Structures are given as C-alpha cells and as structure tokens.
N, C-alpha and C positions, 0 to 999 in steps of 0.2 A: 142808693139801691140796696136791697137785700134779697137777690136770687134765692129758688129753692135749694136746700143743701143737697151738695153733691155727695155722691157715695164714693168712699175711698177707692172703689174699683173703676171709677169713671176714666174711660180713655182718653187718650191726647186728642184733640181737634174736636172737644165736645163742646155743644153752645152752653153758653152760661148764662148771658144777660145781654140785651141791647140796650145801649146809652143814646138818648136823643136828646136834641137842643131845640129850643123856640127861638128860632134866628133866621133872617131871610136870606144870607149870603151863605156860601158852602164852608163847611168847617172842618179842620183836621183833629180826628180824634188821635190820643196818645195816653199811655199808661206812664205817669210821671213819677209817683212813689209807691213805698208800700208792697211792692211786689218782689221780694229782694232775692227771692228764690226762684223767680222767674215760671211762676206756674200758668202765668195767663199771658194771652196775645190779643189785641184789639185789631180791628180792621180800621183803618185811617180814616175813610170814607163813609163806613155805614154803622160805624160804633158799635160792632158784634165782637161781643168779648168770648174767647173759646179758651179752653184748656189748651197747653202747650204741652205738656209731658204728665206722666202719672202722679198722682196725688198722694203725699203722706200725710196720714189722719195728724200726727204728732204736731203739724206744723200749722195746724187751723184750730180757730178761724182766722183769715187773713183779709185785712183790711187794706185797700190800695186804692189810690188816688186816680181820676181818668181826668185828662184836660182837654177842653172843646177850644182849638185857636182859629179864629178868622184865616180863611185861607190866603188871604191877601195884606192882612196886617196882624203880623206876630205879637204885638201889645195889645191885641183885645181877645181876652181869652176867658174862660171860666172853670172849674174845676167842682167833681163832685167826688164823694166817696162811695166804694163799692164794699159791701161786706160778704164775704162768701164763707160758709160752714161746709165741713165735710162731717159724714156721719161714718161713725166706726161699724164696720162689717163684723159678722159673726164669723171669725174665721175658723176658730177651733173648737173641737169638742174637748168634754172632760177628758181627763185620763187618768185612772187609779195605777199606783206603783206596780201592782201586781194583778193579774186577772182571776187568779185563785188564790183564796187564802184558805188556811186549816186550822180552827180553834178549839180547844178542849175545854169541856164544860162539864164540872162535876155533876154528879146526880144529886137530888134533895136539896139543891141550891134554892132559895128564894129567888124570886125575880131579880136579874143582876146584869149589869153592863157585861158584853161580850167581848168586843172590841170597836174600835173608833177606826173609821173609814177617811181618807182624806184623798180627794183628788186633786188634780191640779187643770187649770185652765187657762191659755195663755193670752186670752182676749182681756180687756180693758172694760172698765164700767159693769152694767148690768148683763154684758156678754158674757162676763168671767164669775159672774156671783152665781155658787152652785148651791141648790138644794139636793137633798139625798131621800131616796126611797125605796121601798122593796117591791121588785118587779114579779118575782114569782117567790114562792116559798111558803111556809106554814104562817099565815098572817094571826093565827091566834095564838101560837106560841111564841112570836118573834114580832118586834117593833123597831122602827128606824125612827131617830130624832133628827129631822129634815133639815135643821139647820146645822148641829155639829156633828153628823154622820156617826153617830153613836148606835151599834147594833145592842139591842136588849132582847132578853129572855123575858116573857112576860108569866111565866109560869115555873114549878119546877119540875125536873125530869125523873123518871123513874127508869133505870137501867133495865130492868128485869120485865117491864111492862109495854116498852114503848119501843119505837125504833131508836138507834143508838146513834143515828148518822141523820143529818138533816142539812138540805142545801138549799141556801137563802141566795138569791139572786138581787144584788143591790145596783141600783144606777144612781148617778149624779146628772143632775141637768142645770144647764147654765139658763140665765135669764134674758137669752138671745131675743133680738127683733131684728125680724119677723118672726124668724124661726129659732126654737129651743133646740139646743143639740144634748146628747147624753154621752155617758160613758158607761159601762159595767164592770163588775166583779164578783165572783162568785165566793161565798163564805161557806165553807164546810163545816157544819157545827158537830163534833164527835162529842157522845154524852159517855162520859167515864165512869167506871163502876166504883 
C-alpha cells in the first residue's frame, strides 16, 4: 500500500489507509514492524490505519508491515507493507540579516557590483531555495542577479546632474510549494562626489 503523502502538519487521529484481505473468516489486523517511532495505529477489526501523533518530516518515508491473522488460528496470517511519505511544508520566510543597508557608490564609475545580499531560509529542499529580485527602485539604473543576490549598477552616475540617493527594495523568494514566501531588504545607494 502507498497512500497519498501526508502533510507534516497532519494532526493525530487522521485517516491514512484501510488495509483489507480476501478471506472468508474474521481476521485481526496489527502493525508488526517498521513503525519504530509509533506514528501509526491500526484498528484490529476494520484494518483502518490512522496517525497516532504529530509527524516529524525528517523521519519519513516510513515503511511498516501490517499482519492479518485468522482470528481463531494464530498460525494463519499474511503480511503487507505500507509506505507512508510526508511532504515538507514551507514553514519559513526568507530573512535578510538586516532590513536596511546603506551603500556608497562613487560617481562616474562604469556599471559595477554594489553589494551582495544573502538571505536565510530555514526550510529544506525547494522550500529553502532562494531567488532574488528588485521589488521597487530604478530598474534602468540597477539590476539584481537572481541567483547570487548581487546588486549591480547598470550605468554611471553624475553627482551634479542626478539624484544622489536611490532606494532599491530587494526581495528574496523561496521555491515553496504550493506558496512561495518572500523576505525584503531596502538598499539605500548614496552617490559620492
């Protein structure tokens, strides 16, 4: 049996799967091995398996064996394995070490790297994979490398002719399924004479 994967947020006493046998006499169902941490319980007469407690994603998949025994003769039985997988929920949003950064940029420089931003996400797998982008700010003068988190200028600046301060709001977005989560950081770029 391979029932539908459970969410790691599945509550205790949730239906998992029903085991059944082709047998004319009553049987007694029991979990005989593989569920060392006691996540599951089976109804001995219906064969319905339910969760017994909260699930820890790190412990899965769990493969356990269910035995059906003839209720009047313990020597007559058969076993089947059940594979239960648990999906990792997107629990955390990305977090930047600081929500505000100030960077200085000399005027008249060609396009250049300004700063590398690095957010943290405590999820695993795709839920913790981050991409970076510009939420707001002058996209003609700045660009973001979505993989590395490096903010670049795309042009040179003239201290006398243009604004001497730019605000660029950066986001880090995780690869969460079904929903992605974001964290933000504002970079204030000061043009230096």
